[in-house]
C-alpha positions in Angstrom: 0.0 0.0 0.0 2.9 2.3 0.7 4.2 1.8 -2.8 0.8 2.6 -4.3 0.5 5.8 -2.3 4.1 6.9 -3.1 3.4 6.2 -6.8 0.2 8.3 -6.6 2.2 11.2 -5.0 4.9 11.0 -7.6 2.4 10.8 -10.5 0.5 13.8 -9.1 3.8 15.8 -9.0 4.9 14.8 -12.5 1.4 15.4 -13.9 1.1 18.9 -12.5 4.6 20.1 -13.4 5.0 20.6 -17.2 8.2 19.1 -18.4 8.5 16.6 -15.6 7.6 13.1 -17.0 7.0 9.7 -15.6 10.2 8.6 -17.4 12.3 10.8 -15.2 10.9 9.0 -12.1 11.2 5.6 -13.8 14.9 6.1 -14.8 15.7 7.4 -11.3 14.2 4.2 -9.7 16.1 2.0 -12.1 19.3 3.8 -11.1 18.4 3.4 -7.4 17.1 -0.2 -7.7 20.5 -1.9 -6.8 20.6 0.0 -3.6 16.9 -0.6 -2.8 17.4 -4.3 -3.4 20.3 -4.4 -1.1 18.1 -2.9 1.6 15.6 -5.7 1.2 13.0 -3.8 -0.9 11.4 -6.3 -3.4 11.6 -5.4 -7.1 7.8 -6.0 -7.2 7.4 -3.0 -4.9 9.6 -0.9 -7.2 7.5 -1.9 -10.2 4.3 -1.0 -8.3 5.7 2.5 -7.7 6.4 2.9 -11.4 2.9 1.6 -12.4 1.2 3.8 -9.9 3.2 6.9 -11.0 2.3 6.2 -14.7 -1.4 5.8 -14.0 -1.7 8.8 -11.7 0.3 10.9 -14.2 -2.3 10.2 -17.0 -5.1 11.6 -14.7 -3.3 14.7 -13.5 -1.5 15.8 -16.7 -4.7 17.3 -18.1 -4.8 19.9 -15.3 -1.9 22.1 -16.5 -3.1 21.6 -20.1 -6.5 23.0 -19.3 -5.6 25.8 -16.9 -2.1 26.8 -18.0 -1.9 25.8 -21.6 1.2 23.8 -21.0 0.7 20.5 -22.7 2.7 17.3 -23.2 2.7 15.6 -26.6 0.0 13.2 -25.3 -2.4 16.0 -24.4 -1.6 18.7 -26.9 -4.8 18.5 -29.0 -6.9 18.6 -25.8 -5.5 22.1 -25.0 -7.8 24.0 -27.3 -11.2 22.5 -26.3 -10.1 22.4 -22.6 -8.9 26.0 -22.6 -12.0 27.1 -24.5 -14.2 25.6 -21.7 -12.0 27.5 -19.1 -12.7 30.8 -20.9 -16.4 29.9 -20.9 -16.3 29.4 -17.1 -16.4 25.6 -17.4 -12.8 24.7 -16.5 -14.0 22.4 -13.7 -16.2 20.5 -16.1 -13.2 20.0 -18.4 -11.2 18.6 -15.6 -14.0 16.3 -14.6 -14.5 15.1 -18.1 -10.8 14.3 -18.4 -10.9 12.4 -15.1 -14.0 10.5 -16.2 -12.3 9.6 -19.5 -9.3 8.2 -17.7 -11.4 6.3 -15.1 -13.7 4.9 -17.8 -10.8 3.8 -19.9 -9.5 1.7 -17.0 -12.8 -0.2 -16.9 -13.0 -0.6 -20.7 -9.3 -1.6 -21.0 -9.7 -4.3 -18.3 -12.8 -5.7 -20.1 -11.2 -5.6 -23.6 -7.6 -6.4 -22.7 -7.7 -10.1 -23.7 -9.7 -9.8 -27.0 -8.1 -6.5 -28.2 -4.6 -7.7 -27.3 -5.0 -11.0 -29.3 -6.6 -9.2 -32.2 -3.8 -6.5 -32.5 -1.1 -9.1 -31.9 -2.3 -11.2 -34.9 -2.8 -8.3 -37.3 0.4 -6.5 -36.1 2.6 -7.7 -39.0 0.2 -6.4 -41.6 -0.3 -3.1 -39.9 3.4 -2.6 -39.4 4.2 -3.4 -43.0 1.7 -0.8 -44.3 2.2 1.8 -41.5 3.4 4.5 -43.9 0.3 4.2 -46.0 -1.9 4.2 -42.9 -0.4 7.4 -41.6 -0.6 9.0 -45.0 -4.3 8.1 -45.3 -4.8 9.7 -41.8 -3.2 12.9 -43.0 -5.2 13.0 -46.2 -8.4 12.6 -44.2 -7.4 15.4 -41.8 -6.8 17.8 -44.7 -9.7 16.6 -46.7 -12.1 17.2 -43.9 -11.0 20.7 -43.3 -13.7 23.2 -44.3 -12.6 26.2 -42.3 -14.8 29.0 -40.9 -18.2 29.1 -42.5 -18.9 32.7 -43.7 -22.0 33.5 -45.6 -21.4 34.5 -49.2 -17.8 33.2 -49.4 -18.5 30.8 -52.3 -18.6 27.1 -52.8 -14.9 26.8 -53.4 -13.8 28.6 -50.3 -13.1 25.2 -48.6 -10.2 24.8 -51.0 -8.6 27.9 -49.5 -8.8 26.4 -46.0 -7.5 23.1 -47.2 -4.5 25.0 -48.6 -4.0 26.6 -45.2 -4.1 23.2 -43.6 -1.5 21.8 -46.0 0.7 24.9 -45.2 0.4 24.3 -41.4 1.1 20.6 -41.8 4.2 21.1 -43.9 5.6 23.9 -41.8 5.2 21.9 -38.6 6.5 18.8 -40.4 9.7 20.4 -41.6 10.2 21.9 -38.1 9.8 18.4 -36.7 12.4 17.0 -39.1 14.9 19.7 -38.4 14.3 19.3 -34.6 14.9 15.5 -34.7 18.0 15.9 -36.9 19.4 18.5 -34.5 18.4 17.1 -31.2 22.0 16.3 -30.5 22.6 20.1 -30.2 20.5 20.2 -27.1 22.6 21.3 -24.1 20.4 21.4 -21.0 21.5 23.7 -18.1 19.6 21.4 -15.7 20.0 17.7 -16.9 17.0 15.6 -16.1 17.7 12.3 -17.9 17.8 12.4 -21.7 16.6 15.8 -22.9 13.4 15.5 -25.0 13.0 17.7 -28.1 9.2 17.0 -28.0 8.9 19.3 -25.0 9.8 22.6 -26.8 8.0 21.4 -29.9 4.6 20.7 -28.3 4.8 23.5 -25.7 5.4 25.9 -28.6 2.9 24.6 -31.1 0.0 24.0 -28.7 0.8 25.8 -25.4 2.8 29.0 -25.9 1.0 29.8 -29.1 -2.4 29.8 -27.4 -1.1 31.8 -24.4 0.4 34.4 -26.8 -2.9 34.7 -28.6 -4.7 35.1 -25.2 -2.3 37.9 -24.4 -2.8 39.6 -27.8 -6.6 39.4 -27.6 -6.6 40.2 -23.8 -8.7 37.1 -22.8 -10.3 37.1 -19.4 -11.1 34.1 -17.2 -14.8 34.4 -16.0 -16.0 33.1 -12.7 -15.9 29.3 -12.9 -19.1 27.3 -12.4 -19.1 24.2 -10.2 -20.5 21.3 -12.2 -22.5 18.8 -10.3 -23.8 16.8 -13.3 -22.5 16.5 -16.9 -24.8 17.7 -19.6 -22.9 15.7 -22.1 -25.2 12.8 -23.3 -24.2 9.4 -22.0 -23.8 8.0 -25.5 -21.0 10.6 -26.1 -19.3 9.7 -22.9 -19.4 6.0 -23.6 -18.3 6.5 -27.2 -15.4 8.7 -26.1 -14.3 6.2 -23.5 -14.4 3.3 -26.0 -12.7 5.3 -28.7 -9.9 6.4 -26.4 -9.4 2.9 -25.0 -9.1 1.3 -28.4 -6.7 4.0 -29.6 -4.7 3.5 -26.5 -4.4 -0.2 -27.2 -3.0 0.6 -30.7 -0.4 2.9 -29.2 0.7 0.2 -26.8 1.0 -2.5 -29.5 2.3 -0.6 -32.6 5.7 1.0 -32.7 5.5 4.4 -34.4 2.0 5.1 -33.2 2.3 7.4 -30.3 -0.5 8.8 -28.0 -0.1 12.1 -30.0 -0.8 10.3 -33.3 -3.7 8.4 -31.7 -5.3 11.8 -30.7 -5.3 12.8 -34.4 -7.2 9.5 -35.2 -9.7 10.3 -32.5 -10.1 13.9 -33.9 -11.1 12.3 -37.2 -13.4 9.8 -35.5 -15.4 12.3 -33.5 -17.5 14.4 -35.8 -17.5 18.1 -35.0 -20.8 19.9 -34.0 -21.9 23.3 -33.0 -23.2 22.5 -29.5 -19.8 21.7 -28.0 -20.6 18.0 -27.4 -17.9 16.8 -29.8 -15.3 19.0 -28.0 -16.2 17.5 -24.6 -16.3 14.0 -26.0 -12.9 14.6 -27.4 -11.5 15.5 -24.0 -13.0 12.2 -22.6 -11.4 10.2 -25.4 -7.9 11.8 -25.3 -7.6 11.3 -21.6 -8.7 7.7 -22.1 -5.9 7.2 -24.7 -3.1 7.9 -22.2 -4.5 5.7 -19.4 -5.4 2.8 -21.6 -2.0 3.0 -23.2 -0.4 2.6 -19.7 -2.5 -0.5 -19.1 -2.0 -2.1 -22.5 1.8 -1.4 -22.4 1.9 -3.5 -19.3 0.1 -6.3 -21.1 2.3 -6.0 -24.2 5.4 -6.3 -22.0 3.9 -9.5 -20.4 2.8 -11.1 -23.7 5.6 -10.2 -26.2 8.3 -9.0 -23.7 8.7 -5.7 -25.6 8.5 -2.5 -23.7 6.4 0.2 -25.5 7.0 3.1 -23.2 9.8 4.6 -21.0 8.0 3.4 -17.9 7.8 -0.2 -19.3 11.5 -0.1 -20.2 12.2 0.6 -16.6 9.9 -2.2 -15.5 11.6 -4.5 -17.9 15.0 -3.6 -16.4 13.9 -4.2 -12.8 11.7 -7.3 -13.2 12.1 -9.6 -16.2 8.6 -10.2 -17.7 9.6 -13.8 -18.6 9.4 -14.6 -14.9 5.9 -13.2 -14.4 3.0 -15.5 -13.7 -0.7 -14.7 -14.0 -1.1 -13.9 -10.3 1.5 -11.2 -10.6 -0.2 -9.6 -13.6 -3.5 -9.7 -11.7 -1.7 -7.9 -8.8 -0.4 -5.2 -11.1 -3.9 -4.8 -12.6 -5.4 -4.5 -9.1 -2.8 -1.7 -8.4 -3.9 0.1 -11.5 -7.6 0.0 -10.4 -6.6 1.3 -6.9 -4.5 4.1 -8.2 -7.3 5.1 -10.7 -9.8 5.4 -7.9 -7.5 7.6 -5.8 -6.3 9.7 -8.8 -9.9 10.3 -10.0 -10.8 12.1 -6.8 -7.4 13.8 -6.5 -7.7 15.2 -10.1 -11.2 16.7 -9.4 -10.1 18.2 -6.1 -7.0 19.8 -7.5 -8.9 21.0 -10.5 -11.6 22.7 -8.4 -8.9 24.4 -6.2 -7.0 25.7 -9.1 -10.2 26.9 -10.8 -11.2 28.9 -7.8 -7.8 30.4 -7.5 -7.5 31.4 -11.2 -10.9 33.1 -11.3 -9.6 35.6 -8.7 -6.4 36.4 -10.5 -5.5 38.5 -13.5 -5.5 36.2 -16.5 -3.1 38.4 -18.5 -0.5 38.2 -15.7 -1.1 34.4 -15.4 -0.6 33.9 -19.1 2.6 36.1 -19.2 3.9 34.3 -16.1 3.2 30.8 -17.5 4.8 31.8 -20.8 7.9 33.0 -19.1 8.0 29.8 -17.0 7.8 27.7 -20.2 10.7 29.7 -21.7 12.8 29.1 -18.5 11.9 25.4 -18.4 12.8 25.0 -22.1 16.2 26.7 -21.6 16.9 24.6 -18.5 15.9 21.2 -20.0 16.9 21.6 -23.7 19.3 24.6 -23.9 19.6 27.2 -26.6 18.7 24.9 -29.5 15.5 23.9 -27.6 14.7 27.6 -27.2 15.0 28.2 -30.9 12.7 25.3 -31.7 10.3 26.5 -29.0 10.1 30.0 -30.5 9.7 28.7 -34.1 7.0 26.3 -32.9 5.1 29.1 -31.1 5.0 31.1 -34.3 3.8 28.2 -36.4 1.3 27.3 -33.7 -0.4 30.7 -34.0 -1.1 30.3 -37.7 -4.2 28.0 -37.5 -6.0 30.5 -35.2 -5.6 33.3 -37.7 -6.3 31.2 -40.8 -9.4 29.6 -39.0 -8.3 26.0 -39.5 -8.0 23.2 -37.0 -4.8 23.1 -34.9 -4.6 19.4 -35.3 -2.8 20.0 -38.6 0.2 21.1 -36.6 0.5 17.4 -35.6 2.5 17.2 -38.8 5.4 17.8 -36.5 5.2 14.1 -35.8 3.2 12.7 -38.7 5.4 14.0 -41.5 8.7 12.6 -40.1 7.0 9.3 -39.2 5.6 8.9 -42.8 9.0 9.6 -44.2 10.5 7.1 -41.7 8.1 4.3 -42.6 8.7 4.9 -46.3 12.5 4.7 -45.7 13.1 8.3 -46.7 14.1 9.8 -43.3 16.0 8.4 -40.3 16.8 10.1 -37.0 
């Protein structure tokens, strides 16, 4: 129980502090494991801490995305609908929707873990062989479904203009991604925290700092936040969001090259946009479900095929060889996941409500400026001058969709473009 609680605390900390990831904790525990084993601490307890940290992190990492606009790669696309709800006085609802999505995905993942794992395992060779074409199809669907802002009298061919803008955003972000991956060896962090991640300045710039900059320019104000007792999102949207997120999370866990960020793009295509806001809220539910389901299915993938699909599972693999696991140990780990999910659900809602009340009493312009400066400092500390150049460029590109009135999901070209070139054998990094 102590290991579970410690993992919950660590996951809460990593979730609430942008730039601090579960992998940092996992790598630290791997480094400390010889000493811990000497002192009689079982490797199972160390693995439980890592699992608990991973699950708690997937619940809490939406809070800074919604309230501060400081996303990780996994939550980047959820920033816009979550922050929009905050500016509508519904930040608490956004947090509760994300917590519900994560909690619901635990239930669905446990129910579907056996059939989904077997299905994906058997079709894996075919999917991997055609992954380049699959990703290219996703991009074409993204761009093809872009219709831009509907303005009366703009003509029947106006949608072509917005598709052109979408291609521009995709290519700009894609080229930036390629240059960033090629030059990631130039990162010289002032405060080393494990291996520096170029994705941090990329996604903070494209989806976080760009939104904060626009808020400063337009002088956005946070209204008084309403406390939500019941969701007005139809139950069918909640159920569909949970199932969509869980299935996408399973794909992330099984297929190399498909990250949680790519899965959110697939979800964005699967959930049809509407004018009443239901699709945006369903999207929050689904995206939060991706990350939590991914953590669960990554554990199962490690057990079945002995291949770690995440940084946390690499650490687990180092500490406790999955070839030695039996069914009872896997059941224990799944019980830990359920326990942590229950705790993290209530912690997420409590933290979200407290932050919501505090923000509504503060000057949002000063908050945005402060968070923007903090992001700059964190980028410099963790990735150095090269990371700062990437961050500034990403921020500028991330502002383009808002002014061209196209979806910000096209900026996911930062990952999709390099991945497509990688699977076609054109680009390696």
